[in-house]
N, CA, C and O atoms as a printed pandas DataFrame, in Angstrom:
     atom_number atom_name residue_name chain_id  residue_number  x_coord  y_coord  z_coord
0              1         N          MET        A               1   17.589    5.200    3.009
1              2        CA          MET        A               1   17.611    5.067    1.583
2              3         C          MET        A               1   16.174    5.170    1.065
3              4         O          MET        A               1   15.254    4.630    1.678
4              5         N          LEU        A               2   15.984    5.852   -0.045
5              6        CA          LEU        A               2   14.660    6.034   -0.642
6              7         C          LEU        A               2   14.322    4.879   -1.571
7              8         O          LEU        A               2   15.170    4.399   -2.324
8              9         N          TYR        A               3   13.055    4.436   -1.504
9             10        CA          TYR        A               3   12.559    3.364   -2.363
10            11         C          TYR        A               3   11.219    3.768   -2.958
11            12         O          TYR        A               3   10.381    4.357   -2.275
12            13         N          ASN        A               4   11.019    3.449   -4.240
13            14        CA          ASN        A               4    9.715    3.587   -4.881
14            15         C          ASN        A               4    9.065    2.213   -4.889
15            16         O          ASN        A               4    9.647    1.249   -5.387
16            17         N          ILE        A               5    7.869    2.122   -4.341
17            18        CA          ILE        A               5    7.182    0.837   -4.207
18            19         C          ILE        A               5    5.834    0.944   -4.907
19            20         O          ILE        A               5    5.079    1.886   -4.669
20            21         N          ASN        A               6    5.533   -0.020   -5.770
21            22        CA          ASN        A               6    4.268   -0.033   -6.502
22            23         C          ASN        A               6    3.367   -1.152   -5.998
23            24         O          ASN        A               6    3.835   -2.227   -5.623
24            25         N          SER        A               7    2.081   -0.881   -5.996
25            26        CA          SER        A               7    1.116   -1.877   -5.540
26            27         C          SER        A               7    0.954   -3.026   -6.524
27            28         O          SER        A               7    0.404   -4.066   -6.161
28            29         N          ASN        A               8    1.414   -2.868   -7.752
29            30        CA          ASN        A               8    1.216   -3.925   -8.750
30            31         C          ASN        A               8    2.252   -5.038   -8.656
31            32         O          ASN        A               8    2.233   -5.959   -9.473
32            33         N          LYS        A               9    3.137   -4.977   -7.701
33            34        CA          LYS        A               9    4.095   -6.062   -7.470
34            35         C          LYS        A               9    3.475   -7.030   -6.462
35            36         O          LYS        A               9    2.872   -6.592   -5.482
36            37         N          SER        A              10    3.611   -8.320   -6.683
37            38        CA          SER        A              10    2.960   -9.251   -5.768
38            39         C          SER        A              10    3.759  -10.531   -5.541
39            40         O          SER        A              10    3.177  -11.597   -5.340
40            41         N          TYR        A              11    5.070  -10.434   -5.570
41            42        CA          TYR        A              11    5.892  -11.618   -5.315
42            43         C          TYR        A              11    6.172  -11.729   -3.821
43            44         O          TYR        A              11    6.133  -10.739   -3.091
44            45         N          ILE        A              12    6.451  -12.936   -3.386
45            46        CA          ILE        A              12    6.819  -13.163   -1.990
46            47         C          ILE        A              12    8.193  -13.816   -1.957
47            48         O          ILE        A              12    8.411  -14.871   -2.553
48            49         N          ASN        A              13    9.098  -13.180   -1.263
49            50        CA          ASN        A              13   10.423  -13.739   -1.043
50            51         C          ASN        A              13   10.479  -14.177    0.412
51            52         O          ASN        A              13   10.589  -13.343    1.311
52            53         N          TRP        A              14   10.405  -15.465    0.642
53            54        CA          TRP        A              14   10.369  -15.985    2.003
54            55         C          TRP        A              14   11.686  -15.769    2.744
55            56         O          TRP        A              14   11.736  -15.912    3.966
56            57         N          ASN        A              15   12.742  -15.429    2.025
57            58        CA          ASN        A              15   14.042  -15.192    2.648
58            59         C          ASN        A              15   14.392  -13.708    2.743
59            60         O          ASN        A              15   15.542  -13.362    3.011
60            61         N          ALA        A              16   13.425  -12.842    2.531
61            62        CA          ALA        A              16   13.683  -11.406    2.564
62            63         C          ALA        A              16   14.134  -10.976    3.955
63            64         O          ALA        A              16   13.631  -11.461    4.968
64            65         N          THR        A              17   15.085  -10.064    3.980
65            66        CA          THR        A              17   15.578   -9.518    5.242
66            67         C          THR        A              17   15.755   -8.015    5.097
67            68         O          THR        A              17   15.792   -7.483    3.987
68            69         N          ASP        A              18   15.860   -7.349    6.220
69            70        CA          ASP        A              18   16.164   -5.917    6.282
70            71         C          ASP        A              18   15.209   -5.096    5.412
71            72         O          ASP        A              18   13.992   -5.247    5.513
72            73         N          ASP        A              19   15.762   -4.225    4.556
73            74        CA          ASP        A              19   14.944   -3.332    3.734
74            75         C          ASP        A              19   14.025   -4.096    2.796
75            76         O          ASP        A              19   12.889   -3.680    2.567
76            77         N          GLU        A              20   14.497   -5.199    2.255
77            78        CA          GLU        A              20   13.672   -5.973    1.331
78            79         C          GLU        A              20   12.416   -6.502    2.038
79            80         O          GLU        A              20   11.346   -6.566    1.432
80            81         N          ARG        A              21   12.540   -6.870    3.280
81            82        CA          ARG        A              21   11.405   -7.358    4.059
82            83         C          ARG        A              21   10.412   -6.233    4.316
83            84         O          ARG        A              21    9.202   -6.449    4.241
84            85         N          ILE        A              22   10.900   -5.051    4.615
85            86        CA          ILE        A              22   10.033   -3.893    4.843
86            87         C          ILE        A              22    9.288   -3.549    3.561
87            88         O          ILE        A              22    8.090   -3.268    3.601
88            89         N          ILE        A              23    9.977   -3.567    2.426
89            90        CA          ILE        A              23    9.341   -3.285    1.137
90            91         C          ILE        A              23    8.253   -4.311    0.850
91            92         O          ILE        A              23    7.160   -3.956    0.408
92            93         N          GLN        A              24    8.545   -5.561    1.098
93            94        CA          GLN        A              24    7.551   -6.616    0.882
94            95         C          GLN        A              24    6.340   -6.420    1.795
95            96         O          GLN        A              24    5.208   -6.647    1.368
96            97         N          ASN        A              25    6.555   -6.010    3.026
97            98        CA          ASN        A              25    5.450   -5.729    3.945
98            99         C          ASN        A              25    4.572   -4.605    3.406
99           100         O          ASN        A              25    3.346   -4.680    3.485
100          101         N          ILE        A              26    5.192   -3.569    2.862
101          102        CA          ILE        A              26    4.433   -2.446    2.316
102          103         C          ILE        A              26    3.612   -2.890    1.108
103          104         O          ILE        A              26    2.457   -2.487    0.968
104          105         N          ILE        A              27    4.186   -3.707    0.242
105          106        CA          ILE        A              27    3.436   -4.225   -0.908
106          107         C          ILE        A              27    2.220   -5.006   -0.417
107          108         O          ILE        A              27    1.129   -4.865   -0.970
108          109         N          ASN        A              28    2.398   -5.819    0.604
109          110        CA          ASN        A              28    1.267   -6.572    1.171
110          111         C          ASN        A              28    0.208   -5.632    1.735
111          112         O          ASN        A              28   -0.987   -5.864    1.548
112          113         N          ILE        A              29    0.628   -4.590    2.413
113          114        CA          ILE        A              29   -0.310   -3.614    2.970
114          115         C          ILE        A              29   -1.095   -2.940    1.851
115          116         O          ILE        A              29   -2.308   -2.761    1.964
116          117         N          LEU        A              30   -0.412   -2.567    0.774
117          118        CA          LEU        A              30   -1.070   -1.888   -0.342
118          119         C          LEU        A              30   -2.112   -2.768   -1.025
119          120         O          LEU        A              30   -3.074   -2.258   -1.597
120          121         N          ASN        A              31   -1.929   -4.069   -0.969
121          122        CA          ASN        A              31   -2.813   -4.988   -1.694
122          123         C          ASN        A              31   -3.810   -5.730   -0.807
123          124         O          ASN        A              31   -4.517   -6.615   -1.289
124          125         N          THR        A              32   -3.878   -5.391    0.461
125          126        CA          THR        A              32   -4.795   -6.063    1.379
126          127         C          THR        A              32   -6.066   -5.236    1.525
127          128         O          THR        A              32   -6.024   -4.016    1.681
128          129         N          VAL        A              33   -7.197   -5.938    1.469
129          130        CA          VAL        A              33   -8.494   -5.301    1.673
130          131         C          VAL        A              33   -8.985   -5.683    3.063
131          132         O          VAL        A              33   -8.791   -6.812    3.513
132          133         N          ARG        A              34   -9.613   -4.748    3.725
133          134        CA          ARG        A              34  -10.124   -4.972    5.071
134          135         C          ARG        A              34  -10.960   -6.255    5.126
135          136         O          ARG        A              34  -11.684   -6.568    4.181
136          137         N          TYR        A              35  -10.860   -6.979    6.210
137          138        CA          TYR        A              35  -11.548   -8.242    6.501
138          139         C          TYR        A              35  -10.857   -9.452    5.871
139          140         O          TYR        A              35  -11.337  -10.572    6.050
140          141         N          GLU        A              36   -9.756   -9.278    5.146
141          142        CA          GLU        A              36   -9.027  -10.402    4.567
142          143         C          GLU        A              36   -8.086  -11.070    5.559
143          144         O          GLU        A              36   -7.778  -12.253    5.416
144          145         N          VAL        A              37   -7.632  -10.341    6.546
145          146        CA          VAL        A              37   -6.650  -10.863    7.492
146          147         C          VAL        A              37   -7.383  -11.331    8.743
147          148         O          VAL        A              37   -7.952  -10.527    9.482
148          149         N          ALA        A              38   -7.362  -12.636    8.967
149          150        CA          ALA        A              38   -8.148  -13.220   10.049
150          151         C          ALA        A              38   -7.756  -12.692   11.432
151          152         O          ALA        A              38   -8.624  -12.494   12.282
152          153         N          TYR        A              39   -6.480  -12.467   11.665
153          154        CA          TYR        A              39   -6.033  -12.031   12.993
154          155         C          TYR        A              39   -6.133  -10.522   13.200
155          156         O          TYR        A              39   -5.937  -10.043   14.317
156          157         N          ASP        A              40   -6.434   -9.768   12.148
157          158        CA          ASP        A              40   -6.580   -8.315   12.254
158          159         C          ASP        A              40   -7.588   -7.849   11.210
159          160         O          ASP        A              40   -7.205   -7.373   10.141
160          161         N          ARG        A              41   -8.863   -7.985   11.514
161          162        CA          ARG        A              41   -9.927   -7.749   10.540
162          163         C          ARG        A              41  -10.003   -6.318   10.025
163          164         O          ARG        A              41  -10.546   -6.099    8.942
164          165         N          VAL        A              42   -9.487   -5.343   10.748
165          166        CA          VAL        A              42   -9.575   -3.956   10.287
166          167         C          VAL        A              42   -8.343   -3.513    9.498
167          168         O          VAL        A              42   -8.290   -2.384    9.010
168          169         N          MET        A              43   -7.354   -4.402    9.373
169          170        CA          MET        A              43   -6.169   -4.056    8.580
170          171         C          MET        A              43   -6.534   -4.119    7.094
171          172         O          MET        A              43   -7.135   -5.090    6.635
172          173         N          GLY        A              44   -6.171   -3.087    6.362
173          174        CA          GLY        A              44   -6.367   -3.108    4.920
174          175         C          GLY        A              44   -7.218   -1.958    4.417
175          176         O          GLY        A              44   -7.732   -1.143    5.184
176          177         N          ARG        A              45   -7.345   -1.926    3.117
177          178        CA          ARG        A              45   -8.098   -0.875    2.440
178          179         C          ARG        A              45   -9.594   -1.025    2.666
179          180         O          ARG        A              45  -10.105   -2.132    2.832
180          181         N          ASN        A              46  -10.272    0.088    2.670
181          182        CA          ASN        A              46  -11.719    0.104    2.823
182          183         C          ASN        A              46  -12.365   -0.469    1.560
183          184         O          ASN        A              46  -12.181    0.098    0.484
184          185         N          PRO        A              47  -13.113   -1.569    1.652
185          186        CA          PRO        A              47  -13.703   -2.176    0.456
186          187         C          PRO        A              47  -14.752   -1.294   -0.223
187          188         O          PRO        A              47  -15.068   -1.503   -1.395
188          189         N          GLU        A              48  -15.293   -0.315    0.500
189          190        CA          GLU        A              48  -16.278    0.591   -0.105
190          191         C          GLU        A              48  -15.660    1.469   -1.185
191          192         O          GLU        A              48  -16.374    1.992   -2.041
192          193         N          ASN        A              49  -14.343    1.638   -1.155
193          194        CA          ASN        A              49  -13.671    2.487   -2.138
194          195         C          ASN        A              49  -13.307    1.741   -3.415
195          196         O          ASN        A              49  -12.868    2.361   -4.384
196          197         N          LEU        A              50  -13.479    0.433   -3.435
197          198        CA          LEU        A              50  -12.996   -0.368   -4.560
198          199         C          LEU        A              50  -13.741   -0.117   -5.865
199          200         O          LEU        A              50  -13.122   -0.089   -6.928
200          201         N          ASP        A              51  -15.035    0.061   -5.807
201          202        CA          ASP        A              51  -15.825    0.187   -7.034
202          203         C          ASP        A              51  -16.352    1.590   -7.275
203          204         O          ASP        A              51  -17.275    1.783   -8.066
204          205         N          ARG        A              52  -15.780    2.550   -6.609
205          206        CA          ARG        A              52  -16.218    3.933   -6.801
206          207         C          ARG        A              52  -15.414    4.599   -7.901
207          208         O          ARG        A              52  -14.361    4.106   -8.304
208          209         N          ASN        A              53  -15.919    5.719   -8.379
209          210        CA          ASN        A              53  -15.255    6.506   -9.406
210          211         C          ASN        A              53  -13.873    6.919   -8.920
211          212         O          ASN        A              53  -13.715    7.374   -7.788
212          213         N          PHE        A              54  -12.870    6.758   -9.784
213          214        CA          PHE        A              54  -11.480    7.045   -9.414
214          215         C          PHE        A              54  -11.308    8.463   -8.886
215          216         O          PHE        A              54  -10.644    8.666   -7.869
216          217         N          LEU        A              55  -11.892    9.438   -9.557
217          218        CA          LEU        A              55  -11.723   10.829   -9.131
218          219         C          LEU        A              55  -12.340   11.077   -7.757
219          220         O          LEU        A              55  -11.890   11.950   -7.015
220          221         N          ASP        A              56  -13.378   10.298   -7.422
221          222        CA          ASP        A              56  -14.016   10.454   -6.114
222          223         C          ASP        A              56  -13.181    9.868   -4.977
223          224         O          ASP        A              56  -13.254   10.351   -3.847
224          225         N          VAL        A              57  -12.389    8.833   -5.262
225          226        CA          VAL        A              57  -11.655    8.142   -4.198
226          227         C          VAL        A              57  -10.147    8.398   -4.206
227          228         O          VAL        A              57   -9.440    7.915   -3.322
228          229         N          GLN        A              58   -9.653    9.134   -5.169
229          230        CA          GLN        A              58   -8.207    9.344   -5.278
230          231         C          GLN        A              58   -7.616    9.912   -3.989
231          232         O          GLN        A              58   -6.631    9.374   -3.482
232          233         N          SER        A              59   -8.181   10.961   -3.461
233          234        CA          SER        A              59   -7.635   11.559   -2.230
234          235         C          SER        A              59   -7.852   10.640   -1.026
235          236         O          SER        A              59   -7.021   10.606   -0.118
236          237         N          LEU        A              60   -8.969    9.890   -1.010
237          238        CA          LEU        A              60   -9.198    8.929    0.076
238          239         C          LEU        A              60   -8.144    7.827    0.069
239          240         O          LEU        A              60   -7.678    7.412    1.130
240          241         N          LEU        A              61   -7.765    7.350   -1.115
241          242        CA          LEU        A              61   -6.749    6.305   -1.224
242          243         C          LEU        A              61   -5.387    6.795   -0.749
243          244         O          LEU        A              61   -4.646    6.052   -0.105
244          245         N          ILE        A              62   -5.059    8.037   -1.065
245          246        CA          ILE        A              62   -3.789    8.603   -0.624
246          247         C          ILE        A              62   -3.758    8.683    0.906
247          248         O          ILE        A              62   -2.792    8.253    1.535
248          249         N          SER        A              63   -4.807    9.228    1.489
249          250        CA          SER        A              63   -4.889    9.356    2.944
250          251         C          SER        A              63   -4.862    7.984    3.619
251          252         O          SER        A              63   -4.179    7.787    4.623
252          253         N          GLU        A              64   -5.606    7.052    3.059
253          254        CA          GLU        A              64   -5.665    5.696    3.605
254          255         C          GLU        A              64   -4.291    5.020    3.546
255          256         O          GLU        A              64   -3.914    4.300    4.470
256          257         N          THR        A              65   -3.550    5.250    2.468
257          258        CA          THR        A              65   -2.219    4.669    2.311
258          259         C          THR        A              65   -1.276    5.189    3.389
259          260         O          THR        A              65   -0.535    4.411    3.990
260          261         N          TYR        A              66   -1.297    6.487    3.638
261          262        CA          TYR        A              66   -0.478    7.050    4.714
262          263         C          TYR        A              66   -0.824    6.391    6.052
263          264         O          TYR        A              66    0.066    5.972    6.792
264          265         N          ASP        A              67   -2.106    6.305    6.351
265          266        CA          ASP        A              67   -2.544    5.737    7.632
266          267         C          ASP        A              67   -2.116    4.283    7.790
267          268         O          ASP        A              67   -1.606    3.894    8.841
268          269         N          LEU        A              68   -2.322    3.475    6.744
269          270        CA          LEU        A              68   -2.010    2.045    6.824
270          271         C          LEU        A              68   -0.519    1.798    7.025
271          272         O          LEU        A              68   -0.124    0.994    7.869
272          273         N          ILE        A              69    0.305    2.494    6.247
273          274        CA          ILE        A              69    1.747    2.264    6.356
274          275         C          ILE        A              69    2.285    2.790    7.684
275          276         O          ILE        A              69    3.136    2.152    8.304
276          277         N          GLU        A              70    1.802    3.936    8.120
277          278        CA          GLU        A              70    2.256    4.461    9.406
278          279         C          GLU        A              70    1.889    3.527   10.551
279          280         O          GLU        A              70    2.648    3.396   11.511
280          281         N          GLU        A              71    0.737    2.881   10.458
281          282        CA          GLU        A              71    0.312    1.991   11.541
282          283         C          GLU        A              71    0.970    0.618   11.476
283          284         O          GLU        A              71    1.393    0.089   12.504
284          285         N          TYR        A              72    1.063    0.030   10.275
285          286        CA          TYR        A              72    1.494   -1.365   10.160
286          287         C          TYR        A              72    2.953   -1.564    9.742
287          288         O          TYR        A              72    3.471   -2.677    9.833
288          289         N          GLU        A              73    3.615   -0.511    9.291
289          290        CA          GLU        A              73    5.046   -0.619    8.968
290          291         C          GLU        A              73    5.741    0.686    9.342
291          292         O          GLU        A              73    6.171    1.438    8.467
292          293         N          PRO        A              74    5.851    0.955   10.650
293          294        CA          PRO        A              74    6.414    2.231   11.110
294          295         C          PRO        A              74    7.905    2.398   10.827
295          296         O          PRO        A              74    8.441    3.493   10.996
296          297         N          ARG        A              75    8.585    1.329   10.399
297          298        CA          ARG        A              75   10.013    1.454   10.068
298          299         C          ARG        A              75   10.226    2.232    8.781
299          300         O          ARG        A              75   11.338    2.680    8.506
300          301         N          ALA        A              76    9.168    2.398    7.986
301          302        CA          ALA        A              76    9.258    3.150    6.726
302          303         C          ALA        A              76    8.640    4.530    6.934
303          304         O          ALA        A              76    7.531    4.651    7.453
304          305         N          LYS        A              77    9.354    5.546    6.533
305          306        CA          LYS        A              77    8.851    6.921    6.607
306          307         C          LYS        A              77    8.385    7.338    5.213
307          308         O          LYS        A              77    9.179    7.369    4.273
308          309         N          ILE        A              78    7.112    7.655    5.085
309          310        CA          ILE        A              78    6.525    7.981    3.790
310          311         C          ILE        A              78    6.957    9.375    3.356
311          312         O          ILE        A              78    6.845   10.343    4.107
312          313         N          LYS        A              79    7.448    9.451    2.134
313          314        CA          LYS        A              79    7.819   10.741    1.549
314          315         C          LYS        A              79    6.734   11.255    0.612
315          316         O          LYS        A              79    6.478   12.457    0.547
316          317         N          ASN        A              80    6.085   10.321   -0.125
317          318        CA          ASN        A              80    5.037   10.725   -1.062
318          319         C          ASN        A              80    4.215    9.518   -1.469
319          320         O          ASN        A              80    4.683    8.381   -1.409
320          321         N          VAL        A              81    2.979    9.779   -1.884
321          322        CA          VAL        A              81    2.090    8.738   -2.389
322          323         C          VAL        A              81    1.464    9.244   -3.678
323          324         O          VAL        A              81    0.942   10.358   -3.728
324          325         N          PHE        A              82    1.517    8.422   -4.722
325          326        CA          PHE        A              82    0.915    8.742   -6.007
326          327         C          PHE        A              82   -0.115    7.668   -6.338
327          328         O          PHE        A              82    0.158    6.475   -6.207
328          329         N          VAL        A              83   -1.284    8.093   -6.761
329          330        CA          VAL        A              83   -2.335    7.159   -7.149
330          331         C          VAL        A              83   -2.721    7.481   -8.580
331          332         O          VAL        A              83   -3.012    8.630   -8.914
332          333         N          LYS        A              84   -2.721    6.444   -9.432
333          334        CA          LYS        A              84   -3.120    6.672  -10.828
334          335         C          LYS        A              84   -3.989    5.519  -11.298
335          336         O          LYS        A              84   -3.913    4.399  -10.792
336          337         N          GLN        A              85   -4.812    5.834  -12.278
337          338        CA          GLN        A              85   -5.661    4.811  -12.869
338          339         C          GLN        A              85   -5.003    4.320  -14.151
339          340         O          GLN        A              85   -4.643    5.117  -15.017
340          341         N          LEU        A              86   -4.851    3.016  -14.265
341          342        CA          LEU        A              86   -4.244    2.404  -15.437
342          343         C          LEU        A              86   -5.266    2.334  -16.570
343          344         O          LEU        A              86   -6.467    2.420  -16.316
344          345         N          PRO        A              87   -4.808    2.178  -17.820
345          346        CA          PRO        A              87   -5.736    2.114  -18.953
346          347         C          PRO        A              87   -6.808    1.024  -18.825
347          348         O          PRO        A              87   -7.907    1.170  -19.360
348          349         N          ASN        A              88   -6.491   -0.062  -18.121
349          350        CA          ASN        A              88   -7.467   -1.147  -17.970
350          351         C          ASN        A              88   -8.449   -0.881  -16.822
351          352         O          ASN        A              88   -9.303   -1.721  -16.537
352          353         N          GLY        A              89   -8.336    0.276  -16.162
353          354        CA          GLY        A              89   -9.251    0.650  -15.092
354          355         C          GLY        A              89   -8.749    0.343  -13.697
355          356         O          GLY        A              89   -9.303    0.846  -12.719
356          357         N          GLU        A              90   -7.717   -0.467  -13.583
357          358        CA          GLU        A              90   -7.166   -0.778  -12.262
358          359         C          GLU        A              90   -6.450    0.438  -11.689
359          360         O          GLU        A              90   -6.034    1.336  -12.422
360          361         N          ILE        A              91   -6.316    0.449  -10.380
361          362        CA          ILE        A              91   -5.642    1.547   -9.693
362          363         C          ILE        A              91   -4.268    1.090   -9.252
363          364         O          ILE        A              91   -4.111    0.013   -8.676
364          365         N          ASP        A              92   -3.270    1.922   -9.531
365          366        CA          ASP        A              92   -1.894    1.640   -9.118
366          367         C          ASP        A              92   -1.489    2.691   -8.090
367          368         O          ASP        A              92   -1.674    3.890   -8.298
368          369         N          ILE        A              93   -0.943    2.224   -6.996
369          370        CA          ILE        A              93   -0.490    3.130   -5.937
370          371         C          ILE        A              93    1.020    3.018   -5.846
371          372         O          ILE        A              93    1.566    1.928   -5.679
372          373         N          GLU        A              94    1.683    4.148   -5.958
373          374        CA          GLU        A              94    3.134    4.188   -5.818
374          375         C          GLU        A              94    3.463    4.967   -4.554
375          376         O          GLU        A              94    2.963    6.071   -4.335
376          377         N          VAL        A              95    4.314    4.368   -3.727
377          378        CA          VAL        A              95    4.694    4.993   -2.469
378          379         C          VAL        A              95    6.200    5.205   -2.478
379          380         O          VAL        A              95    6.958    4.299   -2.825
380          381         N          VAL        A              96    6.628    6.384   -2.101
381          382        CA          VAL        A              96    8.048    6.666   -1.938
382          383         C          VAL        A              96    8.305    6.699   -0.433
383          384         O          VAL        A              96    7.727    7.503    0.299
384          385         N          VAL        A              97    9.192    5.798    0.007
385          386        CA          VAL        A              97    9.478    5.698    1.439
386          387         C          VAL        A              97   10.982    5.819    1.686
387          388         O          VAL        A              97   11.810    5.526    0.824
388          389         N          ASP        A              98   11.288    6.257    2.886
389          390        CA          ASP        A              98   12.667    6.303    3.344
390          391         C          ASP        A              98   12.822    5.251    4.435
391          392         O          ASP        A              98   12.110    5.265    5.438
392          393         N          ILE        A              99   13.758    4.347    4.222
393          394        CA          ILE        A              99   14.041    3.321    5.214
394          395         C          ILE        A              99   15.474    3.528    5.701
395          396         O          ILE        A              99   16.425    3.464    4.923
396          397         N          GLU        A             100   15.604    3.773    6.988
397          398        CA          GLU        A             100   16.935    4.055    7.542
398          399         C          GLU        A             100   17.571    2.803    8.090
399          400         O          GLU        A             100   18.693    2.851    8.596
């Protein structure tokens, strides 16, 4: 089944199971910056990309998103990744995944 997942969601459902749990894992991956996770310091987005010009990092963010999800949530097959800059300057990442 195909799901659209946005990085701007940040709720935690402690009772999530099956597809909902995978979606929640992907949201966590999208919002984690490298060095934040004590047991896996290299998991997460490269912090050097956070304050750079959006046009300079757009393709890097897309590539990084593919790599992170493929490594940390292999149950989801990525169909597409969209990165856009919101009016307030924040970056929103939308991922379309297939979960079987």
